[in-house]
Structures are given as structure tokens and as C-alpha cells.
N, C-alpha and C positions, 0 to 999 in steps of 0.2 A: 577445599582440604583446609585443617584449622592450621593456622600459624602461631610459631612460638619466637618468642625476642632472640633466643639464641639461635634459631634456623639461620642458614647463611645464603646469601644470594650475591647473583652477577648480573651484568645488564649488558644487553647488547643492542647494538643500532649501527644502520649502515651511514646516515649521512647526520651532519644537524640540521635542524629544522629552518627554514628561512623566513624571512617575515609575514609572507601571507601563509604560509602554515601556522605560525602561531596566531595571528588574527584570527584564523579558521577554527582554531580550539576555543580561545576565549570568546569568540563571539555564537559561534554556529555550536560548539560541544559543551560549552559550561554551563548552558541553560538546563540542560536536564541531565548531564553528568553529575555537576554540582563543584563547587569550588574546590572541594577537598579532594575529590579523583583528581581534578586538575593539577592540583597543588602535587599529587603524588606522581603523575604524570612527568610534569615540568623537573621534578628532583630527579627521577628515573634518567631523563636525558642528561643531566649534567652530571649524573652518575656514570650515563654513557660513555660520555667524552672522558671522564676520568679513569675508566677502566680500561678504555684501549690502550694505555700506559703499564698501568697496575693491574694484573689479571686477579690478583689475591681476592678471592671474596671476601663479605665483609657480613656481618651480623644485621639482622633485621632491626636490632635496637638501634644502630646508626641512622638507619631511613626514620625510624620514631622520632629520633631526637631531632633532625633538620626538619620534619615537616610540621614536629609537634602535635602528634596524635597517638593514640593508643591503637594495640594491636587487632581489637575489634574494627575501629574506623578504618585501618589500613585493609583489612581482609575485604571491606565493603568497597572500598574505594578500586583494588584490585581488580574484583569481579564485575563491575560497571565499566571498568577499561577494557575490559576481557571481552564483556559482552558487545560493548560497542565497536569493536574492532580495532582498539587502537595497542592492545597489548596483547602477547601469547606469554602462559606461564610453562615451564616445563621443572621436574622435580627428579630427584636422584636421592635415593636412600642407601647409606653405608654403613655399616656397623650402627651408631649412637649419633650419624651425623646426617642432618637433612637440609640437602643445597637446592636452590632454586635458579633458574636462570631466568629471567626476564627480558624477551624480546619486544624492543620498541617497533610499533609500526606509525607510519605517519598518517596524520590525517587526510582523509580523501579530498581530491579536488573541488573545487567550489562548483563546478559542472555535476561530477559525481554525487556530490552532496545531495544537491538540492533534485538530483534525478532519483535518488532514493526517497522513495515514498513513506519510509518508516522513519528517516532521518529529519525529513522537510517535514512532515506531519507532528513529531513530537516537538522540534525547532517552534512552529506557530502554535503549539498549543502552551509552550512554555513561557512566550511572552504575548504582551498584549498586541493587538492588531496593530497600533500605532508604532510600538518598539519593532516588531516583526518587518515593518515597511522599513523604516530607517534602517536596519540590519540589512536587508537587501539592497536598498540605494548605497549603503557604504560599500558593498563590493563590487557595485557599479562602475566602470571606468567611464569617466568623462572625455570624451573625445573632442578636439577641435574642430570644426566643419572646415574641410580642406578645399571646399569650389572656390574657385579663383586662383587655388595656387597650383605650382609648377612642381613637380618631384625632381628635384636636382641633388638627390642621393647619389653619392660615389658609389660604383661598383667593384668589385673585388679586382679585377684585372685592370681596374683604369690607376690601381694604388701599388699592387702586389705584382711581383715576377717570381716564378718560378723556376729554378736551375737546376738540374741534374748533372751532380756534379760525376757520378759514378752512373754506369749502365747498369739496369735493372734494379738500381736503390729505390726502397721504398721512401718517401720523404715523411710519410703519415702511416703508422702502424696500429693497428688494434689491440688493447691490453685487454688480456681475457681475464684478467683478474680485477678490471673493472666492474662495478655493480652497481645495480642499480636503488634508487629509493622505493621502498616497499611501502604498499598500505593494503588494506585490507578492508573489504565490504561488511556489513553487517550479515551473519549468519542467524537464521531462524529455521525451526523444526515447521514441515509442513508437509503433507501428503500428496506429493507430486504424482506419484505413482496412480493414485486414485483421479486425480486430476487431469492426467494423459489419458488414463481410461475413460473416465466421464467425457470427455472432449471427444474421444473416438466413439461414443456410443451415440454423442448429438450431432455424429457425422462433422462436425466442425475439419476445415481443409487445415492440418499439419502447418503445411508450407506457406501459409499464409501469415503464419505467426511464428514470428522470430524469438529466439531468446529471451531478448531483451524485453519483447512483449510480455512473455511469459512471468519474467521476474518483475516486471512492474506489477502485474496483476496481483502475484503471491505475495508481495510486500503490502499492496491494499488489502488482500485479503486478510492476512496475518493481523493487519492493525486493527482493522473493523471486525474480526472474528467471524469471517466468512469461512464455512467448510467448503471444502474441496469439490463435492458434488453441487453445491448451489453456485460455488465461482465459475464451475465451468459452464453451468446454464447462462450466466451473466456473461459471460466472456461469448457466447453463441451470439446474444442478442446483442453483443456489441462490434460483433463482425461485419466488415464491409467488403466491396470488391478488391481493395487495394490490400484489406488485413484489417488489424483490429485497431477501432478508434478509441485512442484511450481517454479523450475526454467522456466519452460515454460511459465507458466502463467504470470510471470513477462516480460519476454522475448515479451510476446503477449500485454499485456497492455501498456509497453513502445513503442514498433512498432506502437501500434494503435493511442497513444499520437502524437508521431512524425508525424505520417501521418497524424492527425485532425488538427496538428499544422502548417504543411508545405503546405498542399494542400487545407483542409476544401473539401476533397471530390471533386474536379474538373474534376480529369481528367475520370471519369466515365461518363461524360455529353459529351465526343468528339466523333465523328465519323473518321472511319478510312481516313487517307490522301489520297490525290487522287493519288499521286505515287506510292502507295501500292494498290490500288483498283484493281478487277479483271478486267483483258483487253481482256479475248476471247468472241468470239462473239458467239459462240455455245448457243442454247435456252434450254439446257439439262437441267433435273430438280437441278442438281448439280450445275451447272454454275449459274441457277439463285439465286439458294438459297445462293452461296457464294457472289454475288451481293449483295444481300438482307442483309447480315450481313456484308457488306461494310459500307450498309446505316443507319444503326441503331448502337445508342450508345450501351454499354453494360446495363447502367442502363434502358432503352427502354425495353431491351431484357430480364432483370430481371422482369421488370413489368408486360410484355408481360408473361411471364410464370408463373406469379401468377395471371393471369386471369384480369389485369388491375389495382389491388391492389398496394398500396406501397411497395417495398423491405424492409426488413428489414435491418437494420442500420449493422448488424452482417456480411451479404451477402455482402452488397456494400462496406464494410471494406476491404472484400478479395479480390475483383475485384480491390480496388484503391491499394492495395499492389502490386496487379501484373504489373500494370501500371504504378506506381511510383517508386519499388524499382528494378522491374525486366525490367522496359522498354517495355512490350509486347506493340503492337499496338491494337486498339479497336478491330478490326476484329478478330485479332487472338485470344483475350480473349472471342469474342463471341463463337467461335469455343469451346475454352476450357469450356466456362460455359456449352453449348448444351451436351458435351461428359460429363463432370462431372455429371449434373443432370441424363444424362441416364445412366450413369451406377453406381448411389449411390442413386439411389429410390427418384429421385428430392430431393436432400439434397445438398449442396454445401460445401462440405469438405476443411476447410483450407490448412491441409496437404498434401490433394491429388492434388489440384490445384495446388500449390507452388512445389511440386516435378515435376510436369508435366512442371509448367511455368519456372519454373530453367529450365530446359533441353533445354527447347524452346529457352530460352532468350541466352545460349549458342551456341546454332544451328544457333543463329540469323536469326529466324525465322520472317517475317513480313509479310507475305500476309495470307489471309484465306485458300488460295488453299494449301498453303505451310504447313500449320499447318494440315489441312485436310489429305495430303498426310502423313505428319508423323505419324498421326494416322494410317492410314491405314496400313503403312509399319511395325511400332513397334509390339510387344508386348504389352500384358495390362500393365499399369504402375501399380508399388506399391506403396505404401503410405509411404513414406522415415519419419522416426524418424528424430524429430530435433535435431541437435547436439547441445550439451551444448556450448554456448559463455560465455566469460568472461563478469562478470556483468559491465556494464558502469557506469562512474559516471553520478548521477542524477543531471539533471540541466535543470531547466524550469522554464518559467515563472509562472506557477500556485505554483510550490513551492516555488518562490520568494515573491508572493503572500500572499501565507499563511504565509511564514515566516515574511513577513512585518504585518501581522496582530496578529500575538504573541507578537513580539516586542511594537506594539503600543497598545496593550491591547482590540484588538477589538475582540477577539473570548472569 
């Protein structure tokens, strides 16, 4: 909503900020909301203290004078604060007077901030790797090793005695008017209905998925622009008997983003290069089928397997991964697709495909016939669990765009 210098405002806040919260604002929020937005927030905090005693609203020109910005910069700053969960704005129009109430929210706790994948990714992207690690270290509490020490701390009953002066009198009473400091998390729009329906279609056991797990996956999906249908497939692949493997879902989403950015699913439309096609002159059914796999793209094969219907993006991404990251040839991937679908009840398992595909890549299998012989000679492949990899630094155009929107007040 467009602001005017004559508009009136009031500020509401529950409690003053403590030292840790101020550090959090400067070290964790400021890198991506910008110094202007933080300056506006801190000024609103000061105004909130004053307006506890003086209720009369003030014109926005007062705020502009103290912060030394213009009305357009104020608009952008307020929108950034709203988007990041530090501010809520309410407006009322009476005759020719427009009045705003700005309700201040405290920053998230350290644990909640780093638990939020959107905020922690934005911070990591905003700082160099060295500065990011220094910031993490800044908030770590260094505790003395207490080995060899004895705990001699006095207990309550060692020092204080409670005397009941009157029968039935409560010495401590709960004050109903006490209020708690409020903070709010970042809210993003995501098609959760489609996500939940897709999880049901994939037969994912929702009882193993906590709300925190779902929020974690959705935050990552938003950061890396993963649609709800694809995210459901990635969640399915990251499920274990105990629940969602968060390390695996994060790695899978990052791989998905990398493939989408680098290739935009181009490899799956390629056919087998001539030099690697089947050369045997035999007309046996096996040779003819190998030649058929040489002349069809993995995309066409998947479409054929689904009765001419468009393959789901989740399956296409698995195939693209095999071709981009492992360097498998199209016909080799075709053999793998047929084998996995046949062994896995017509479902394309990501871990199953990658386990076999990685083995073939190491053995430099280039032709459909070599892949077929490898399957015939080897025992049934077992699904290999993904090994944990160190988290890489988040760096992408999508994060940069989100960062710019925050700084420009477009969110």
C-alpha cells in the first residue's frame, strides 16, 4: 500500500529487546534485509517504548526525519520487515485520515533461525564462507571443561524457607495480564494441498512425517524452486523406516536444482551416439531389441512405458541425473530403465538406479549390449544407502533473487 508523509502511525511491542536479540538482528538478519530496514526496525522499537506512555499517533514524516530516508525507502524497508517476520502492519481509513499500527515482533531464537532453511540459506549466501563460519562461531557459547570439578551450587531449600502466614493463602499468584515476547516465522506460499495429495499417491506413510519435517522440506522446496509434485517424489526417496532423512532430502533437492539449472533436462532427449550403437548383424530378438534401445531416447522409452502419457518429472530427473552426473550413454540408461522397472514393480527407484548406474560408470560401460551382459553376469543389485556428504555452500540465482527481493522490499 502506498504511503504518504501525512499518514499517521502507532507502534506496538510487548517487551524490549535483550542483548542476544539485538546481536541476532545485526549479525543474522541485517546481511539480507539491509541496514536501512534494520535501522527502521530499531527506530520502531524505540518508538514502541515511547508510545507505551504517549498513545497519540505521529505522522510518518517524524519517522523519516529520524531515520533520514525518503518515503519510498521507508516503503521498501517496511515490506522487507513484514516479509521476514519482524513486523505486521494494520491500516484504518477514517474520512481523510489514514492511520497505521505497526506491531513489532522479536527476531527468532538462534535455534529457530538456523532451523529455518530459508533464513539460514539466505544468510549463508549473503556472507562469504569465512564470514559465515565466523558468525556461527560468534554465537557458540564456549564452556569450561568441568571434568574434575565438584558441583557445590546451593539449592533453594538450603537458603530459603517458605512460611505460610494464613491458611489457604497462595504466596505466588499467576498474573493473567502477563504476556510473552512474540516472534513469527517466515511465511511463504506453497501448494501444500498438492504436496499432501502427491505424498498419498506415492503411498508415503504420513505417520512417519512430522509437521516439522514437512515444513523443513517445504522451506527447501521454496528456496530451490521445487514444485510440489517433484518435492513429493524427493520426500518419498528420502524416507527411511524411522522417518524423513533430512540430510538426504536436502542433498536431493540441491542435486535437482543443479541439474535443472545446468541442463534443463536436455540429456534425456538424446539418442545413442553412432559409434556406441550395436553392430552385430544377427536378427535374434535380443540384438533387435538392443538396436531398438539404440534408436530411442530415454524420454521416449519412459513415455512408451506409460502408454504414451507424459512421464512424471520425478522419473525424468532420475534419468537426467544418470546421464549428467554419471555420464551414462542413452542406450545404457534405457537398459537400466527396463531392468529397474521390471525388478521394482514398474517404479523407478532413485537409489536403485544410482547404485547400478554408478557401478556401470566406474566400469565404463558404453553400449546397450555391454549393459545387458553386465546384468546377466552380476547378481541382483542391492539398493545402496546414500552416504552423508558435507553440506555445500548454498549459492544460486534463485537465492540471489530472493535476497534482492528482501533488500528491495518486494516480498
